[in-house]
Structure formats: structure tokens, C-alpha cells
NUPAZA-607687 format. One record per residue: residue in one letter; x, y, z of N, C-alpha, C, O in turn. Coordinates in pm, 1 decimal. Layout:
<recs>
 residu       nX       nY       nZ      caX      caY      caZ       cX       cY       cZ       oX       oY       oZ
      A        X        Y        Z        X        Y        Z        X        Y        Z        X        Y        Z
...
</recs>
This chain:
<recs>
 residu       nX       nY       nZ      caX      caY      caZ       cX       cY       cZ       oX       oY       oZ
      M   2518.0   2679.6   1276.2   2426.7   2571.7   1247.1   2477.3   2497.3   1121.3   2519.9   2557.2   1022.6
      I   2470.2   2366.1   1131.1   2515.0   2281.0   1022.6   2399.4   2251.0    929.5   2298.8   2194.3    972.4
      L   2411.7   2288.3    801.5   2307.2   2254.9    703.7   2362.9   2147.2    610.2   2457.6   2169.8    534.9
      L   2300.4   2029.3    618.0   2344.4   1916.9    534.2   2338.2   1953.0    386.9   2425.0   1913.0    309.3
      R   2237.7   2027.2    348.4   2224.5   2059.9    205.2   2343.1   2138.5    154.0   2381.0   2125.2     37.7
      S   2403.3   2221.8    240.9   2521.7   2300.0    201.8   2639.5   2207.9    182.5   2713.8   2221.8     85.4
      H   2658.0   2114.1    273.3   2770.5   2021.8    260.8   2754.1   1925.6    144.3   2851.3   1892.6     76.3
      I   2632.7   1881.2    121.4   2604.4   1789.5      7.6   2630.3   1865.0   -119.0   2697.4   1812.9   -208.1
      G   2580.1   1986.3   -131.5   2602.0   2066.4   -251.9   2749.0   2092.4   -278.0   2794.9   2085.0   -392.0
      S   2822.1   2122.4   -173.3   2966.4   2144.7   -186.2   3038.7   2018.7   -233.8   3128.8   2027.4   -317.3
      A   3001.6   1905.0   -183.3   3063.5   1777.9   -224.1   3032.6   1748.8   -372.1   3120.0   1707.2   -448.1
      L   2908.3   1771.4   -410.3   2870.2   1748.6   -552.5   2947.8   1843.1   -645.5   3000.4   1801.0   -748.5
      R   2954.0   1970.1   -607.8   3023.3   2068.4   -689.4   3172.4   2034.6   -700.4   3230.5   2044.8   -808.5
      A   3232.4   1995.4   -592.2   3375.9   1961.4   -594.0   3400.6   1842.5   -685.9   3500.3   1839.5   -758.0
      S   3310.6   1744.6   -683.8   3325.8   1628.3   -767.8   3311.8   1669.0   -916.2   3390.1   1625.8  -1000.8
      R   3213.1   1750.8   -945.2   3191.0   1799.5  -1081.6   3311.9   1872.7  -1132.7   3357.7   1848.2  -1244.3
      I   3364.1   1962.8  -1051.7   3479.4   2044.7  -1092.7   3602.6   1957.7  -1111.7   3678.6   1976.1  -1206.7
      A   3621.8   1863.4  -1021.3   3737.5   1773.7  -1031.9   3732.9   1692.5  -1161.5   3836.9   1655.5  -1215.9
      Q   3614.9   1666.0  -1209.4   3598.7   1590.6  -1334.1   3607.4   1684.5  -1457.2   3608.5   1637.5  -1571.0
      G   3613.4   1814.2  -1433.8   3619.5   1909.0  -1545.2   3492.9   1918.1  -1624.3   3494.8   1946.4  -1744.1
      R   3380.0   1893.7  -1556.1   3250.8   1890.8  -1626.9   3174.9   2020.0  -1596.3   3194.4   2082.6  -1492.1
      T   3089.7   2057.1  -1688.3   3007.5   2175.2  -1673.0   2879.4   2144.6  -1598.2   2836.2   2029.4  -1594.0
      L   2819.7   2243.2  -1540.8   2692.8   2229.2  -1475.4   2587.4   2179.9  -1577.8   2504.6   2093.7  -1548.5
      R   2594.5   2237.0  -1695.2   2500.0   2195.7  -1801.5   2511.7   2048.6  -1839.1   2410.9   1981.0  -1859.2
      D   2634.4   1999.4  -1848.5   2658.2   1860.0  -1881.8   2598.3   1766.4  -1776.2   2527.3   1671.3  -1809.0
      V   2628.3   1794.9  -1648.8   2580.0   1710.2  -1539.9   2430.1   1716.3  -1527.0   2364.8   1615.0  -1501.9
      A   2374.3   1836.9  -1544.2   2227.0   1851.5  -1535.3   2161.2   1768.2  -1643.6   2062.1   1700.0  -1617.7
      K   2214.2   1772.8  -1762.5   2158.6   1694.1  -1870.4   2166.8   1544.7  -1843.2   2070.3   1471.3  -1865.0
      S   2280.9   1500.7  -1796.2   2298.7   1356.9  -1763.8   2209.4   1310.6  -1649.1   2161.8   1197.0  -1647.8
      A   2186.6   1402.9  -1550.0   2100.9   1370.0  -1435.8   1952.9   1389.7  -1465.8   1866.5   1349.0  -1388.1
      R   1925.2   1451.9  -1578.1   1784.4   1482.3  -1617.0   1719.1   1576.3  -1515.6   1605.5   1555.0  -1473.2
      V   1793.5   1680.8  -1477.8   1737.2   1787.7  -1395.5   1770.1   1920.8  -1462.7   1860.5   1929.8  -1545.7
      S   1694.5   2023.7  -1424.7   1720.9   2152.5  -1487.0   1856.0   2206.2  -1436.8   1899.0   2177.7  -1325.0
      L   1918.5   2281.6  -1520.3   2044.6   2344.4  -1487.6   2029.6   2434.4  -1361.5   2113.2   2432.2  -1271.2
      G   1922.8   2511.0  -1359.7   1895.8   2599.5  -1245.1   1878.8   2525.9  -1115.7   1929.0   2569.3  -1012.1
      Y   1809.7   2416.8  -1119.8   1787.4   2335.0   -997.2   1917.6   2275.4   -948.9   1947.0   2280.8   -829.5
      L   1996.9   2218.3  -1039.0   2124.5   2161.7  -1001.9   2215.1   2272.7   -940.4   2283.5   2250.0   -840.7
      S   2213.4   2385.8   -999.2   2292.3   2497.4   -947.0   2251.9   2530.1   -801.7   2336.6   2553.7   -715.5
      E   2120.8   2530.6   -778.5   2069.5   2557.6   -644.8   2109.6   2449.5   -544.7   2141.1   2477.5   -429.1
      V   2107.4   2326.9   -592.3   2148.7   2214.2   -508.3   2296.0   2229.3   -472.0   2332.7   2213.7   -355.5
      E   2379.2   2258.9   -568.0   2520.8   2275.8   -542.2   2551.0   2392.4   -449.3   2646.5   2386.4   -371.9
      R   2471.7   2497.7   -455.8   2493.4   2612.5   -368.2   2424.7   2596.5   -229.9   2430.9   2686.9   -146.6
      G   2361.0   2483.4   -207.4   2296.9   2454.6    -81.2   2167.6   2530.1    -61.1   2120.9   2543.8     52.0
      Q   2108.4   2579.8   -169.8   1981.5   2654.2   -161.7   1860.6   2561.6   -168.5   1753.6   2595.7   -118.1
      K   1876.1   2448.8   -228.2   1767.9   2348.5   -239.4   1818.5   2216.6   -180.4   1934.3   2177.5   -195.2
      E   1726.2   2152.2   -114.1   1754.6   2019.1    -58.1   1700.3   1914.4   -153.0   1579.5   1903.0   -173.5
      A   1793.2   1837.0   -211.4   1755.2   1737.3   -312.6   1691.3   1615.5   -244.2   1733.0   1572.9   -136.5
      S   1590.9   1562.5   -309.6   1529.9   1435.8   -263.5   1631.4   1325.6   -281.2   1730.1   1343.5   -352.5
      S   1609.6   1212.6   -218.5   1704.8   1101.7   -231.0   1709.2   1051.7   -378.0   1814.8   1011.2   -426.4
      E   1596.2   1055.1   -446.5   1594.9   1014.2   -585.3   1677.4   1106.3   -673.1   1754.7   1060.8   -757.4
      L   1660.4   1237.4   -652.6   1734.8   1336.4   -728.8   1883.0   1329.3   -697.0   1967.0   1337.0   -786.6
      L   1915.0   1314.5   -568.1   2052.8   1305.1   -526.6   2120.1   1182.2   -590.0   2235.4   1189.5   -632.7
      N   2048.9   1071.7   -595.8   2100.3    951.2   -658.5   2123.3    973.8   -809.5   2223.2    929.1   -865.9
      S   2030.0   1042.9   -871.8   2045.3   1071.9  -1013.3   2167.4   1160.9  -1043.2   2237.1   1139.8  -1142.4
      I   2192.1   1259.3   -957.4   2307.4   1346.2   -973.2   2439.9   1265.7   -950.0   2538.0   1282.2  -1022.6
      C   2437.7   1181.2   -848.9   2555.3   1097.2   -822.8   2581.1   1004.7   -941.1   2696.4    986.3   -980.0
      N   2477.1    946.4   -998.8   2495.5    858.7  -1115.9   2554.8    936.3  -1229.6   2644.2    887.4  -1298.6
      A   2505.6   1059.4  -1251.1   2559.4   1141.7  -1359.0   2705.3   1175.8  -1335.6   2782.3   1187.8  -1430.9
      L   2743.7   1191.4  -1211.1   2883.8   1220.1  -1175.5   2969.1   1094.7  -1165.5   3090.9   1103.3  -1149.6
      Q   2906.0    978.1  -1174.6   2969.8    848.5  -1164.1   3042.2    834.3  -1028.8   3155.7    787.2  -1021.3
      I   2972.3    876.7   -922.9   3019.5    858.7   -785.3   2902.3    794.0   -707.2   2785.5    807.0   -744.0
      S   2938.1    725.6   -600.9   2833.1    664.3   -522.9   2774.3    761.1   -423.9   2842.5    853.2   -378.9
      L   2649.4    742.0   -389.3   2587.5    821.4   -286.9   2660.7    803.3   -153.9   2674.8    897.4    -75.9
      G   2706.5    681.7   -129.9   2785.1    654.6     -7.7   2908.6    736.8     -0.8   2943.3    786.0    106.6
      E   2978.3    754.6   -112.5   3100.7    834.3   -115.5   3067.3    979.9    -79.1   3137.3   1042.8      0.3
      V   2961.8   1030.6   -137.0   2919.4   1169.9   -104.3   2886.3   1180.4     44.3   2926.7   1276.9    109.4
      L   2815.1   1085.1     98.0   2777.3   1087.8    237.8   2898.9   1079.5    329.0   2899.8   1142.0    435.1
      L   3001.2   1004.2    290.9   3123.4    997.7    368.9   3195.6   1133.3    371.5   3247.1   1174.9    475.3
      I   3198.5   1200.3    258.5   3258.9   1333.9    251.6   3181.3   1429.5    338.7   3240.3   1507.0    413.8
      V   3050.0   1425.2    329.8   2965.0   1513.8    407.1   2979.6   1483.0    557.9   2981.7   1574.3    640.4
      S   2989.1   1360.4    590.6   3004.1   1318.9    730.0   3133.0   1379.1    790.6   3133.1   1431.7    901.9
      A   3241.1   1369.3    713.6   3369.8   1424.1    759.5   3360.3   1577.1    778.3   3412.5   1631.7    875.5
      Q   3293.3   1644.6    684.3   3276.7   1789.5    692.8   3192.9   1827.9    815.6   3225.3   1924.1    885.1
      V   3088.9   1755.2    841.1   3001.7   1783.8    956.4   3083.4   1769.2   1086.0   3077.3   1853.7   1175.3
      R   3159.9   1659.0   1092.9   3240.5   1635.6   1213.4   3332.8   1751.1   1242.9   3348.6   1788.9   1359.0
      T   3395.3   1809.1   1139.5   3490.6   1918.0   1160.9   3419.2   2048.9   1199.8   3479.8   2137.2   1260.7
      H   3290.9   2060.6   1164.4   3217.5   2181.5   1197.6   3139.4   2175.6   1328.3   3090.2   2276.9   1377.9
      E   3129.1   2054.1   1383.0   3059.2   2039.4   1508.7   3142.4   2095.5   1620.9   3263.9   2076.2   1624.1
      A   3078.8   2164.7   1712.9   3149.0   2220.3   1829.3   3184.5   2107.5   1925.1   3100.8   2022.0   1953.8
      P   3305.6   2106.6   1973.9   3341.6   2002.0   2072.0   3267.0   2022.7   2204.4   3239.5   2135.5   2245.2
      T   3236.0   1913.0   2268.8   3169.2   1919.9   2397.7   3275.3   1913.2   2507.7   3349.9   1815.6   2515.7
      L   3282.5   2012.3   2589.4   3381.4   2014.9   2695.2   3316.7   1979.0   2829.4   3204.2   2020.1   2857.6
      T   3386.6   1904.5   2909.3   3340.7   1868.0   3037.6   3430.8   1925.2   3143.6   3552.2   1905.6   3138.6
      V   3373.5   1996.7   3241.1   3452.9   2053.8   3348.0   3461.4   1953.4   3460.9   3359.9   1902.6   3508.6
      V   3582.0   1925.9   3502.5   3607.8   1832.6   3610.0   3651.2   1909.5   3730.8   3746.3   1987.3   3724.1
      D   3585.3   1890.1   3838.7   3616.8   1962.3   3964.1   3713.4   1877.2   4043.4   3675.7   1774.8   4100.3
      D   3841.5   1921.7   4046.8   3943.5   1849.0   4122.0   3923.8   1856.2   4269.7   3975.1   1770.8   4342.0
      A   3850.5   1955.8   4319.0   3831.0   1972.5   4465.0   3731.7   1869.3   4522.5   3728.7   1848.0   4643.7
      A   3654.4   1808.4   4440.4   3554.5   1711.3   4490.9   3610.5   1578.4   4524.7   3537.0   1489.5   4567.6
</recs>
């Protein structure tokens, strides 16, 4: 099963780590608790659109960029649909 919150959290964490920033720093900039941001990054909490936007602003990335990353991850995890073709027909 694909959980969007897991992919969103993973994308946010990857961005934060790439910037060399701490969880505490981003939480402070986004005006959310450190614990809540940690839960969002681990995919344990589903952030509201307002909170997600605030975290993206703190990371200086667009929400669209995060959604593109998540979209690509979801596509790779989706099971392909196979169609059986009967050559005898």
C-alpha cells in the first residue's frame, strides 16, 4: 500500500538533510514543534496543506517541487497492470 504521508515525509527529510539543516532549525522556521515535524518526516503524521506549505517555506522549496518528487516515488511503487492477450482468439 502506498502512503502519501510516507513519501512526503521522505521528500521533506531528504531536502532538509541536503541543506545540512537540523530538525530543530526547520521546526523553528516553520513554527511547528520539533516532535511534530519529526513525525511528519517519518510518515507518522499527515500534515495539513497549511502546515506542509509552512515546512516547504522553511526549507525554501516549493510545494510543487515536493509533489513532483512524491509523484515520481509513487509511480515507481505502483504495481504494473498486466493484460493477458489470447493469441488463439
